[in-house]
C-alpha positions in Angstrom: 0.0 0.0 0.0 1.6 3.3 -1.1 1.6 6.6 0.8 -1.2 8.1 -1.4 -3.5 5.2 -0.6 -2.7 5.4 3.2 -3.3 9.1 3.2 -6.6 8.8 1.3 -7.9 6.2 3.6 -6.9 8.2 6.7 -8.5 11.3 5.3 -11.8 9.5 4.6 -11.9 8.2 8.2 -11.7 11.8 9.4 -14.9 12.5 7.4 -16.9 10.0 9.4 -19.2 12.7 10.9 -20.2 13.7 7.4 -20.8 10.0 6.5 -23.1 9.7 9.5 -25.0 12.8 8.6 -25.3 11.7 4.9 -26.5 8.2 6.1 -29.2 9.7 8.3 -30.5 11.8 5.3 -30.6 8.7 3.1 -32.3 6.6 5.8 -34.9 9.3 6.4 -35.5 9.6 2.6 -36.0 5.9 2.2 -38.3 5.8 5.2 -40.5 8.4 3.6 -40.6 6.4 0.3 -41.3 3.2 2.2 -44.2 4.7 4.1 -45.4 6.4 0.9 -45.1 10.0 2.2 -42.9 10.3 -0.9 -44.5 8.7 -4.0 -42.9 6.4 -6.5 -44.4 6.2 -10.0 -45.2 2.8 -11.2 -45.7 2.3 -15.0 -47.9 -0.3 -16.6 -45.0 -1.4 -18.6 -41.9 -3.7 -18.2 -39.1 -1.6 -16.8 -35.7 -3.1 -15.8 -33.4 -1.2 -13.5 -29.7 -1.8 -13.4 -27.9 -0.1 -10.5 -25.8 -0.4 -7.3 -25.5 0.9 -3.8 -22.0 2.2 -4.1 -20.4 4.9 -6.4 -19.1 3.7 -9.7 -17.0 0.7 -10.7 -19.4 -2.3 -10.5 -19.9 -2.8 -14.2 -23.3 -1.2 -14.8 -22.7 -0.3 -18.4 -21.4 -3.8 -19.5 -24.5 -5.2 -17.7 -26.8 -3.0 -19.7 -25.0 -4.1 -22.8 -25.4 -7.8 -21.7 -29.1 -7.3 -21.3 -29.4 -5.5 -24.7 -27.6 -8.5 -26.4 -29.9 -11.0 -24.7 -33.2 -9.1 -25.2 -33.0 -7.5 -28.6 -33.4 -10.8 -30.3 -37.0 -11.2 -28.9 -38.1 -7.8 -27.9 -38.1 -4.2 -29.0 -36.2 -2.5 -26.2 -34.8 0.9 -25.2 -32.3 2.3 -22.7 -32.8 5.4 -20.5 -29.9 7.0 -18.7 -29.3 10.1 -16.8 -26.6 11.2 -19.3 -24.0 12.3 -16.7 -21.8 15.3 -17.6 -23.6 15.9 -20.9 -24.0 19.5 -22.0 -27.8 19.4 -22.5 -30.8 19.2 -20.2 -34.0 17.3 -20.2 -35.1 14.5 -22.5 -32.9 13.6 -25.5 -33.3 10.7 -27.9 -30.2 9.6 -29.8 -30.2 9.9 -33.6 -27.6 9.7 -36.4 -26.2 13.1 -35.6 -26.0 12.7 -31.8 -22.8 13.2 -29.8 -21.7 12.2 -26.3 -21.9 15.9 -25.3 -25.7 15.7 -26.0 -26.6 12.4 -24.3 -23.6 11.4 -22.2 -20.7 9.0 -22.8 -22.4 5.7 -21.6 -25.6 6.3 -23.7 -23.5 7.2 -26.6 -21.6 4.0 -26.2 -24.9 2.1 -26.3 -26.0 4.0 -29.4 -22.8 3.3 -31.3 -22.8 -0.4 -30.5 -26.5 -1.0 -30.8 -27.8 1.6 -33.4 -31.0 -0.5 -33.9 -32.4 0.2 -30.4 -33.7 3.5 -29.0 -31.2 5.2 -26.6 -32.3 8.2 -24.5 -31.2 10.4 -21.7 -33.2 12.3 -19.1 -32.3 13.4 -15.6 -35.8 12.6 -14.4 -36.7 9.1 -15.4 -40.3 9.8 -14.5 -40.3 12.3 -17.4 -38.2 10.3 -19.8 -40.2 7.1 -19.7 -43.4 8.7 -21.1 -41.4 10.4 -23.8 -39.8 7.1 -24.9 -43.2 5.4 -25.0 -44.5 8.1 -27.2 -41.4 8.3 -29.5 -40.9 4.6 -30.0 -44.0 2.8 -31.2 -44.2 -0.9 -30.3 -41.7 -0.6 -27.5 -41.8 -3.7 -25.3 -39.3 -3.0 -22.4 -37.1 -0.1 -21.1 -33.7 -0.6 -19.3 -32.9 2.1 -16.8 -29.2 2.6 -16.4 -27.9 3.5 -12.9 -31.4 4.3 -11.5 -31.6 2.0 -8.4 -31.2 4.8 -5.9 -33.6 7.1 -7.7 -36.9 6.1 -6.2 -39.2 8.4 -8.2 -39.8 5.4 -10.5 -40.6 1.9 -9.3 -39.1 -0.6 -11.7 -40.7 -4.0 -12.1 -37.3 -5.8 -12.1 -34.4 -4.5 -10.2 -30.9 -5.8 -10.9 -28.4 -4.8 -8.2 -24.7 -5.0 -8.8 -22.0 -5.3 -6.1 -18.3 -5.7 -6.7 -16.5 -8.8 -5.4 -13.7 -6.8 -3.8 -16.1 -4.2 -2.3 -19.3 -5.8 -1.3 -22.0 -3.4 -0.1 -22.4 -5.6 3.0 -18.9 -4.6 4.1 -19.1 -0.9 3.2 -20.3 2.3 4.8 -21.7 5.6 3.7 -19.9 8.3 1.7 -17.5 10.1 2.1 -15.8 7.6 4.5 -17.0 4.6 2.5 -18.5 4.2 -1.0 -22.2 3.7 -0.2 -24.6 6.2 -1.7 -27.6 4.2 -0.4 -28.2 2.1 2.7 -27.5 -1.6 2.8 -31.1 -2.3 3.6 -32.1 -1.0 0.1 -30.7 -4.2 -1.4 -34.0 -5.8 -0.3 -35.8 -3.9 -3.2 -33.8 -5.9 -5.8 -35.0 -9.2 -7.2 -31.6 -10.1 -8.7 -28.2 -9.4 -7.1 -25.0 -9.8 -9.1 -21.5 -10.0 -7.6 -19.3 -8.6 -10.4 -15.6 -8.7 -11.2 -15.1 -12.1 -9.5 -12.0 -14.2 -10.1 -12.6 -16.8 -12.7 -11.6 -19.5 -10.3 -13.8 -18.5 -7.4 -14.7 -21.6 -5.4 -18.2 -22.8 -4.6 -17.3 -22.4 -0.9 -16.3 -18.7 -1.4 -19.5 -18.2 -3.4 -21.6 -19.5 -0.4 -19.6 -17.3 2.1 -20.4 -14.2 0.0 -24.1 -15.2 -0.3 -24.2 -15.5 3.5 -22.6 -12.1 3.9 -25.1 -10.5 1.5 -28.0 -12.1 3.4 -30.5 -12.2 0.5 -34.2 -12.7 1.2 -35.9 -16.0 0.3 -37.1 -14.5 -3.0 -33.8 -13.0 -4.1 -31.4 -14.8 -6.4 -27.6 -14.1 -6.3 -25.4 -14.5 -9.4 -21.7 -14.2 -9.9 -19.9 -12.8 -13.0 -16.3 -12.2 -14.1 -15.0 -9.6 -16.5 -13.9 -10.8 -19.9 -11.8 -8.5 -22.1 -12.1 -8.7 -25.9 -9.7 -7.9 -28.7 -8.7 -4.2 -28.9 -10.1 -2.5 -32.0 -9.0 0.8 -33.6 -11.1 3.8 -32.3 -12.1 4.6 -35.9 -12.0 1.2 -37.5 -13.5 -1.7 -35.6 -12.1 -4.2 -38.2 -8.5 -3.1 -37.4 -7.6 -5.2 -34.3 -4.5 -5.4 -32.1 -3.8 -8.7 -30.4 -1.7 -7.9 -27.4 1.6 -9.7 -27.0 4.3 -9.8 -24.3 6.4 -7.5 -26.6 3.9 -4.6 -26.5 4.3 -1.4 -24.6 0.9 0.2 -23.8 -0.1 3.8 -22.9 -3.3 3.3 -21.0 -5.6 6.4 -21.2 -8.7 6.0 -19.0 -11.2 8.1 -17.1 -13.2 5.4 -15.3 -14.2 4.9 -11.7 -12.2 1.7 -11.0 -9.4 0.7 -13.5 -7.8 -1.8 -11.1 -8.7 -4.9 -13.1 -7.8 -3.3 -16.4 -4.3 -2.5 -15.1 -3.9 -6.1 -13.8 -4.9 -7.4 -17.2 -2.3 -5.2 -18.9 0.4 -6.4 -16.5 -0.4 -10.0 -17.6 -0.8 -9.4 -21.3 1.8 -6.8 -22.3 5.5 -6.1 -21.7 4.7 -3.0 -19.7 2.2 -0.2 -19.6 2.2 3.5 -18.8 -0.9 5.1 -17.4 -2.5 8.5 -18.0 -5.5 8.6 -15.6 -8.3 11.0 -15.6 -11.4 11.5 -13.5 -14.5 9.4 -14.1 -16.5 10.8 -17.1 -13.6 13.2 -17.9 -14.3 15.4 -21.0 -11.1 15.4 -23.0 -9.6 18.7 -24.2 -7.1 19.4 -26.9 -4.5 20.0 -24.2 -5.2 16.4 -22.9 -4.7 15.1 -26.4 -1.4 16.9 -26.9 -0.2 15.5 -23.5 -1.2 12.0 -24.5 0.6 12.3 -27.9 3.8 13.6 -26.2 3.8 10.7 -23.6 3.3 8.2 -26.4 6.1 9.8 -28.5 8.4 9.4 -25.5 7.8 5.6 -25.3 10.8 4.2 -27.2 9.5 0.8 -28.3 8.9 -0.8 -31.7 5.6 -2.4 -30.6 3.6 0.3 -28.9 0.0 1.4 -28.8 -2.5 3.7 -27.0 -5.3 1.7 -25.3 -8.5 3.2 -23.9 -11.9 2.0 -22.7 -15.1 2.1 -24.6 -16.5 4.8 -22.3 -13.4 7.0 -22.9 -13.5 6.3 -26.7 -16.8 8.0 -27.2 -15.4 11.2 -25.6 -12.2 11.0 -27.7 -13.9 10.3 -31.0 -14.4 14.0 -31.7 -10.6 14.3 -32.3 -10.9 12.6 -35.7 -8.0 14.4 -37.4 -5.7 14.4 -34.4 -6.1 10.7 -33.7 -6.2 9.4 -37.3 -2.5 8.8 -37.5 -2.2 7.3 -34.0 -2.5 3.6 -33.0 -5.3 4.2 -30.5 -7.2 1.1 -29.7 -10.3 0.4 -27.6 -10.6 -2.5 -25.2 -14.1 -4.0 -25.0 -15.3 -5.8 -21.9 -18.2 -8.1 -21.1 -19.7 -9.9 -18.1 -19.5 -13.7 -18.1 -21.7 -15.6 -15.6 -20.0 -18.1 -13.5 -21.2 -21.5 -12.2 -23.1 -22.1 -15.4 -25.9 -19.8 -14.2 -26.1 -17.5 -17.2 -29.0 -19.2 -18.8 -31.0 -19.1 -15.6 -30.4 -15.3 -15.3 -31.4 -14.9 -19.0 -34.6 -16.8 -18.5 -35.6 -14.8 -15.4 -35.2 -11.5 -17.3 -36.9 -12.8 -20.4 -39.8 -14.2 -18.4 -40.3 -10.9 -16.6 -41.0 -9.2 -19.9 -42.9 -12.1 -21.5 -45.1 -12.7 -18.5 -45.6 -9.0 -17.6 -49.3 -8.4 -16.8 -50.6 -5.2 -18.4 -53.4 -3.7 -16.4 -55.5 -1.5 -18.6 -56.3 1.9 -17.1 -60.0 2.3 -16.7 
């Protein structure tokens, strides 16, 4: 553990009074919703919510993509996100001219990878859902990205993610810990997924984690690991780079938790250099010039710049500046462990297929 890590942990402990105050506010807010002093809107329509109790880093975007891949074969679906750090306000539905600045980087990522589905952003999901239903005829389900803690809308199916190395059951409130919602809120989820697990997690460890999470009798707990795909060029998906032990990599990323990504590069490449930015960082021309200079200073024959899919949508605006650079994007996916992927798929599919529409009289 380096000095910066020790300092940060010590500093966060000093903020415990703020964590207690924040926790009280969240507990009171949830109590008001539970007792219906504050109302949650419930739509007569299949809505799937993907979220977590902690801030960032649990793999929400790859899980939304996983759901899209599974559901688009049988249903007409759409995604609705907040559109964090976008430059617009209100409801926005992606089209062929949309940029990440208009809808946010994660929705833009969905739009680029799945252009056949409707992708929208709106700070208030209670406003965005009726807009989507009006704009997309024949829609059969909506996936809410990162909306578990926003209780203005009550989803029919809640999928709660928690990271293997930072379980919500062992965490405390911000700013001392990472929780933005109380642990008891996990009871509102129907499905819980422990993400970023080691591939070789044992059945015994699985059961220990389930006991720690203390799911209700009706909740099902799943386990996934992260799989990295073959890096592809930021402007040409067909141009791939297969990492070898000879490669030297400049990692450019602005994501909440790049720990696993860095471990992956340690295993797959000769060495890597990192240029980290804050989560959802909006890249400037100065950032790009800095990246280019660092890359130039790497004296190796086999070298490349590697970035994440989230960062790529914010870098894509620099078409001319990046055209001559070997900048590649590393895709990731969830893979279910213990051969339980099909069971998860069936539960989600059955939720939509068996959804009971209650006509409004």
